[in-house]
C-alpha positions as CSV (number, residue, x, y, z in Angstrom):
1,M,-7.3,85.0,-76.1
2,D,-10.8,84.1,-75.1
3,W,-10.9,83.8,-71.3
4,K,-14.0,82.4,-69.6
5,I,-15.1,81.6,-66.1
6,E,-17.7,78.9,-66.0
7,H,-18.7,78.7,-62.4
8,I,-17.2,80.0,-59.2
9,V,-17.9,80.5,-55.5
10,V,-15.9,83.4,-54.0
11,P,-15.8,84.3,-50.3
12,V,-16.1,88.1,-49.9
13,A,-16.4,90.5,-47.0
14,D,-18.4,93.1,-48.9
15,V,-20.8,91.9,-51.7
16,D,-21.2,95.4,-53.2
17,R,-17.4,95.9,-53.4
18,A,-17.0,92.4,-54.9
19,E,-19.7,93.1,-57.5
20,D,-18.0,96.4,-58.4
21,F,-14.6,94.7,-58.7
22,Y,-15.7,91.7,-60.8
23,A,-18.5,93.2,-62.9
24,E,-17.4,96.9,-63.3
25,R,-13.6,96.9,-63.0
26,A,-12.6,93.4,-64.1
27,G,-15.3,93.1,-66.8
28,F,-16.4,89.7,-65.8
29,N,-19.0,89.4,-68.4
30,L,-17.1,86.2,-68.8
31,D,-14.6,87.6,-71.4
32,V,-11.5,88.8,-69.5
33,A,-7.9,89.1,-70.6
34,Q,-4.8,90.6,-69.2
35,A,-5.2,93.9,-71.1
36,Q,-8.7,94.3,-69.8
37,L,-7.7,93.7,-66.2
38,R,-4.8,96.2,-66.4
39,A,-7.0,98.7,-68.2
40,A,-9.3,98.5,-65.3
41,G,-6.5,99.3,-62.9
42,I,-6.2,95.7,-61.6
43,D,-2.6,94.6,-60.8
44,C,-2.1,91.2,-62.5
45,G,1.0,89.3,-63.4
46,D,2.3,88.6,-66.8
47,V,0.9,85.8,-69.0
48,F,3.0,82.6,-68.5
49,H,3.3,78.9,-69.3
50,F,5.5,76.0,-68.1
51,D,8.3,74.6,-70.1
52,A,10.2,71.6,-68.7
53,G,8.7,72.3,-65.3
54,S,9.8,75.9,-65.1
55,Q,7.6,78.9,-65.4
56,T,8.3,80.8,-68.6
57,D,7.0,84.2,-69.8
58,G,4.4,84.3,-72.6
59,P,1.6,82.0,-73.7
60,D,2.1,78.3,-74.3
61,P,3.7,78.1,-77.8
62,G,1.3,75.4,-78.9
63,R,-1.7,77.1,-77.2
64,A,-2.5,73.8,-75.5
65,D,-5.7,73.7,-73.4
66,Y,-4.8,74.7,-69.8
67,G,-1.3,75.6,-70.9
68,T,-1.4,79.5,-70.5
69,F,-1.9,81.2,-67.2
70,L,-2.5,84.6,-65.7
71,S,-2.8,85.5,-62.0
72,F,-4.2,88.3,-59.8
73,S,-5.8,89.0,-56.4
74,D,-9.2,90.5,-55.6
75,P,-9.8,93.1,-52.8
76,D,-10.6,90.3,-50.3
77,G,-7.2,88.7,-50.9
78,N,-8.5,85.8,-53.0
79,G,-5.8,84.7,-55.4
80,W,-6.8,83.9,-58.9
81,L,-5.0,81.7,-61.4
82,I,-6.7,81.8,-64.8
83,Q,-6.1,79.2,-67.4
84,E,-6.7,79.5,-71.2
85,V,-8.8,76.7,-72.9
86,P,-8.7,77.6,-76.6
87,S,-10.4,74.5,-77.8
88,R,-13.7,75.5,-76.3
89,P,-16.1,77.4,-78.6
90,S,-16.8,81.1,-77.7
């Protein structure tokens, strides 16, 4: 999967800690996936999608834009829900 963050504003208590978390640990050189987050020691949930209104494990079977999700929290308690958009060029 090719995960990208296009533009965000994140409230943080400690800029240096946030920079370490996002750039060094999470690898936010704008190409982040579940394996990279876990390899960096970041606790994240499993990849999931919705089927008939219910959350289901695994990626969206049709790989629809905004159909596959991953969630985690940063050190400041900001919750993240990442969505896959496979139709966008890398």
